[in-house]
C-alpha positions as CSV (number, residue, x, y, z in Angstrom):
1,M,-20.9,55.0,-1.9
2,S,-20.3,56.9,1.3
3,N,-16.8,58.4,1.9
4,G,-17.1,57.2,5.5
5,L,-17.3,53.6,4.5
6,S,-14.1,51.7,5.1
7,F,-12.8,49.1,2.7
8,E,-13.1,46.4,5.3
9,K,-16.8,47.2,6.0
10,A,-17.5,47.4,2.3
11,M,-15.9,44.0,1.7
12,K,-17.8,42.5,4.7
13,R,-21.1,43.8,3.3
14,L,-20.2,42.5,-0.2
15,E,-19.6,39.0,1.3
16,E,-23.0,39.2,3.0
17,I,-24.7,40.0,-0.3
18,V,-22.9,37.2,-2.1
19,N,-24.1,34.7,0.6
20,C,-27.7,36.0,0.4
21,L,-27.7,35.6,-3.4
22,E,-26.1,32.2,-3.2
23,N,-28.7,31.0,-0.7
24,G,-31.5,31.8,-3.2
25,N,-33.9,32.8,-0.5
26,L,-34.5,36.3,-1.9
27,T,-37.4,37.4,-4.0
28,L,-36.5,38.6,-7.5
29,D,-36.8,42.2,-6.4
30,E,-34.7,41.6,-3.3
31,A,-32.1,39.8,-5.4
32,L,-31.9,42.6,-7.9
33,E,-31.6,45.2,-5.2
34,A,-28.8,43.2,-3.5
35,Y,-27.1,42.7,-6.8
36,N,-27.1,46.4,-7.6
37,E,-25.7,47.2,-4.1
38,G,-23.1,44.5,-4.6
39,I,-22.0,46.1,-7.9
40,K,-21.7,49.5,-6.3
41,L,-19.6,48.0,-3.4
42,S,-17.4,46.1,-5.9
43,F,-16.6,49.4,-7.8
44,Y,-16.0,51.2,-4.5
45,C,-13.6,48.5,-3.3
46,N,-11.8,48.4,-6.6
47,K,-11.4,52.2,-6.5
48,K,-10.0,52.0,-2.9
49,L,-7.5,49.3,-4.0
50,E,-6.4,51.4,-6.9
51,E,-5.9,54.4,-4.7
52,A,-3.8,52.3,-2.3
53,E,-1.7,51.0,-5.1
54,G,-0.9,54.6,-6.1
55,K,0.3,55.4,-2.6
56,I,2.7,52.4,-2.1
57,V,6.2,53.5,-2.3
58,K,9.5,51.8,-1.9
59,I,12.6,53.3,-0.2
60,I,15.8,52.7,-2.1
61,N,19.3,53.0,-0.7
62,D,21.4,54.3,-3.5
63,N,25.0,55.0,-2.3
64,D,23.7,55.8,1.2
65,V,21.1,58.3,-0.2
66,Y,17.5,57.2,0.4
67,K,14.8,58.1,-2.0
68,E,11.2,57.0,-2.5
69,T,10.1,55.2,-5.7
70,D,6.5,54.6,-6.7
71,I,6.2,50.8,-6.9
72,Y,3.1,51.0,-9.0
73,N,4.8,52.9,-11.8
74,E,7.9,50.8,-11.5
75,L,5.9,47.6,-12.0
76,K,4.2,49.0,-15.1
77,E,7.6,49.7,-16.8
């Protein structure tokens, strides 16, 4: 997948592919091609979500001292 592709654009394209596959108006070759593109987009979106989860932080006020905590790691504990 292209690094310039945004999560939102990838999701929109994935929805279009799902709609086309659900309609059943594609030839077998077209359906396979669309399915393969959909799988790639799905992996791309999942990777983007995992990256976003890793960047989410929470600011904690501990005796008037603020520090950042990684929510993702905190939730895993």
